[in-house]
MARZA-866375 format. One record per residue: residue number from 0; residue in one letter; x, y, z of N, C-alpha, C, O in turn. Coordinates in Angstrom, 3 decimals. Atoms other than C-alpha are relative to their C-alpha. Layout:
N
PT/nr/rest/nx/ny/nz/cax/cay/caz/cx/cy/cz/ox/oy/oz
PT/NUM/a/X/Y/Z/X/Y/Z/X/Y/Z/X/Y/Z
...
//
This chain:
67
PT/nr/rest/nx/ny/nz/cax/cay/caz/cx/cy/cz/ox/oy/oz
PT/0/x/-1.090/1.177/-0.099/70.400/231.570/-75.483/1.040/-0.462/0.832/1.799/0.490/1.011
PT/1/x/-1.858/0.136/-0.780/73.685/230.009/-73.300/0.577/-0.364/-0.294/0.107/-1.402/-0.760
PT/2/x/-0.255/1.002/1.170/75.886/228.684/-74.982/1.017/-1.243/1.331/1.894/-0.740/2.033
PT/3/x/-0.876/0.771/-0.760/77.391/224.880/-72.756/0.091/-1.243/-0.846/-0.756/-1.857/-1.494
PT/4/x/-0.515/0.787/0.644/79.377/222.656/-74.025/0.168/0.537/-1.173/1.380/0.588/-1.382
PT/5/x/-0.735/-0.101/1.923/79.818/223.628/-77.803/-1.435/-0.135/-0.402/-1.706/-0.537/-1.533
PT/6/x/1.365/0.059/0.349/76.115/223.735/-77.725/-0.952/0.865/0.472/-0.880/1.283/1.628
PT/7/x/0.631/-1.405/-0.788/73.504/226.380/-77.328/-1.461/-0.494/0.692/-2.513/-1.020/0.329
PT/8/x/1.782/0.505/-1.103/70.696/225.738/-74.672/-0.897/1.213/0.856/-0.532/2.364/1.093
PT/9/x/1.282/-1.146/0.232/67.681/227.665/-73.805/-0.231/0.182/1.726/-0.143/-0.942/2.220
PT/10/x/0.569/0.549/-1.193/66.700/228.011/-70.159/-0.863/-0.682/0.851/-0.916/-1.180/1.976
PT/11/x/0.862/2.060/-0.171/64.436/225.421/-69.966/0.669/-1.416/-0.027/0.285/-2.515/0.376
PT/12/x/-0.754/1.837/-0.272/67.096/222.632/-70.396/0.460/-0.006/0.567/0.617/-1.015/1.254
PT/13/x/-1.110/0.515/-1.402/69.671/223.916/-68.086/-0.861/-0.025/1.270/-0.706/-0.969/2.044
PT/14/x/1.424/0.504/-1.454/66.382/224.465/-65.050/-0.257/-1.824/-0.584/0.137/-2.650/0.239
PT/15/x/0.302/0.731/-0.623/65.225/221.341/-66.297/1.186/-1.414/0.168/0.873/-2.483/0.692
PT/16/x/-1.518/0.604/-0.473/69.140/219.602/-66.163/-0.066/-0.299/1.173/0.072/-1.459/1.562
PT/17/x/-0.376/-0.441/-1.301/69.197/220.869/-62.820/-0.984/-0.483/0.801/-1.058/-0.275/2.012
PT/18/x/1.799/1.050/-0.444/65.932/218.926/-61.991/-0.857/1.443/1.046/-1.279/1.629/2.187
PT/19/x/1.268/-1.490/-0.922/63.915/222.450/-61.084/-1.401/-0.295/-0.373/-2.514/-0.194/0.144
PT/20/x/1.660/0.255/0.763/61.556/221.350/-63.729/-0.347/-1.246/-1.061/0.224/-1.597/-2.093
PT/21/x/0.902/1.663/-0.137/59.484/218.079/-64.170/0.558/0.789/-1.196/0.738/1.975/-1.472
PT/22/x/1.096/0.846/1.962/59.228/216.259/-68.189/-0.753/1.440/-0.017/-0.122/2.488/-0.147
PT/23/x/0.809/-0.850/0.380/55.919/218.486/-68.408/0.082/0.930/0.136/-0.231/1.808/-0.667
PT/24/x/0.342/-1.693/0.255/56.510/221.359/-66.510/1.144/0.804/-1.347/1.057/1.931/-1.833
PT/25/x/-0.913/-0.793/1.030/59.890/221.505/-69.266/-1.249/0.264/-2.187/-1.444/1.162/-3.006
PT/26/x/1.223/-0.559/0.910/57.037/220.865/-72.169/-0.550/1.155/-0.583/-0.194/2.077/-1.316
PT/27/x/0.341/-1.232/-0.778/55.097/222.840/-71.348/-0.035/1.390/0.100/-0.999/2.045/-0.297
PT/28/x/-0.577/-0.971/0.484/56.946/225.842/-71.066/0.796/0.106/-1.787/0.344/0.977/-2.530
PT/29/x/0.192/0.361/1.293/58.707/224.648/-74.681/-0.853/0.355/-0.799/-0.354/0.728/-1.861
PT/30/x/1.026/-0.370/1.021/55.114/225.452/-76.439/0.000/0.932/0.163/-0.458/1.547/-0.800
PT/31/x/-0.153/-1.046/0.338/55.823/228.566/-75.116/0.271/1.234/0.087/0.006/2.379/0.452
PT/32/x/-1.224/-1.015/0.221/58.326/229.654/-76.029/0.240/-0.128/-1.326/0.502/0.927/-1.903
PT/33/x/-0.676/0.480/1.452/59.225/227.816/-79.613/0.139/1.264/-0.893/1.194/1.444/-1.500
PT/34/x/-0.636/-1.130/1.073/58.897/231.154/-81.686/1.155/1.222/0.924/1.054/2.425/0.684
PT/35/x/-0.511/-0.289/-0.917/61.285/232.294/-79.129/1.461/-0.097/-0.239/2.320/0.757/-0.457
PT/36/x/-1.029/0.454/-0.196/63.814/229.958/-79.026/0.401/-1.116/-1.647/1.396/-1.826/-1.791
PT/37/x/0.515/0.989/1.433/62.607/228.047/-83.070/0.009/-1.310/0.231/0.151/-1.666/1.401
PT/38/x/0.263/1.609/0.495/62.233/224.311/-84.181/0.575/-0.380/0.320/0.613/-1.194/1.242
PT/39/x/-1.970/1.327/0.088/65.611/223.080/-84.659/0.270/0.638/2.222/-0.371/-0.353/2.573
PT/40/x/-0.457/0.044/-1.511/66.469/223.930/-80.420/-1.432/-1.201/0.075/-1.022/-2.343/-0.133
PT/41/x/0.833/0.623/-0.773/63.002/222.157/-79.376/0.504/-0.917/-0.143/1.081/-1.577/0.721
PT/42/x/-0.589/1.458/0.233/63.912/219.404/-81.561/0.991/-0.409/1.440/0.806/-1.081/2.455
PT/43/x/-1.060/0.487/-1.020/66.727/219.064/-79.486/-0.287/0.200/1.453/0.435/-0.652/1.972
PT/44/x/1.086/0.409/-0.944/64.785/219.418/-76.212/-0.385/-0.052/0.471/-0.418/0.120/1.690
PT/45/x/1.274/1.805/-0.294/62.336/217.153/-76.494/0.917/-1.310/0.077/0.834/-2.274/0.839
PT/46/x/-0.960/1.990/-0.478/65.389/214.212/-77.289/0.567/0.598/1.099/0.897/-0.515/1.509
PT/47/x/-0.456/0.143/-0.859/67.053/215.796/-74.018/-1.707/-0.539/0.510/-2.031/-1.690/0.804
PT/48/x/1.210/0.651/-1.485/63.360/215.674/-72.039/-0.746/-1.640/-0.213/-1.565/-1.841/0.683
PT/49/x/0.708/0.789/1.090/61.983/212.520/-73.952/1.687/-0.951/0.926/1.392/-1.841/1.723
PT/50/x/-0.890/1.194/0.394/65.747/210.606/-73.586/-0.154/-0.219/1.823/-0.532/-1.306/2.262
PT/51/x/0.289/-0.356/-1.618/65.573/211.653/-69.413/-0.515/-0.611/0.342/0.034/-1.405/1.106
PT/52/x/1.658/0.144/-0.216/61.494/210.695/-69.196/0.938/-1.634/0.330/1.163/-2.253/1.370
PT/53/x/0.130/1.261/-0.779/62.851/207.422/-70.339/0.163/-1.079/1.138/-0.460/-2.017/1.635
PT/54/x/-1.160/0.638/-0.517/66.083/206.781/-68.481/-0.919/-0.191/1.075/-1.039/-1.332/1.521
PT/55/x/0.363/0.691/-1.464/63.903/207.158/-65.285/-0.894/-1.567/-0.170/-0.647/-2.686/0.277
PT/56/x/-0.089/2.274/-0.092/61.458/204.089/-66.616/0.821/-0.706/0.107/0.496/-1.625/0.858
PT/57/x/-1.025/1.075/0.210/64.590/202.198/-67.210/0.165/-0.677/1.778/0.020/-1.720/2.415
PT/58/x/-0.451/0.204/-1.303/65.648/202.919/-63.939/-1.509/-0.573/1.307/-1.355/-1.089/2.414
PT/59/x/1.162/0.420/-1.256/62.150/202.149/-61.819/-0.300/-1.024/-0.885/-1.464/-1.272/-0.569
PT/60/x/0.558/1.317/-0.234/61.632/198.914/-63.535/-1.246/0.006/-1.602/-1.438/-1.026/-2.247
PT/61/x/0.839/0.437/0.943/58.930/199.713/-66.402/0.832/-0.033/-1.583/2.033/0.126/-1.801
PT/62/x/0.146/0.561/1.160/58.653/198.890/-69.982/0.741/1.468/-0.559/0.953/2.173/0.428
PT/63/x/-0.311/-1.278/1.528/59.947/201.993/-72.741/-0.937/-0.777/-0.731/-0.985/-1.986/-0.955
PT/64/x/0.918/0.657/1.323/56.890/202.104/-75.327/0.842/-0.188/-1.561/1.856/0.279/-2.079
PT/65/x/-0.862/0.026/1.608/57.767/201.149/-78.783/-0.126/1.622/-1.190/0.383/2.106/-2.201
PT/66/x/0.508/-1.226/1.480/55.900/204.311/-80.232/1.268/1.122/0.733/1.490/2.220/0.223
//
């Protein structure tokens, strides 16, 4: 894992934040790598991905699901 901004980040997170992976691709890659990067980081990465997806929905004028 790489360290950036004082937080451990994996290659999936870095590439997702650069825009080189879609949310779908990043989630799929996380499912393939969960044993190597650990459950705690999976949760952190999913929060990053979900937050970005929500932001994109708001920008596009869509309502967010309450779930």
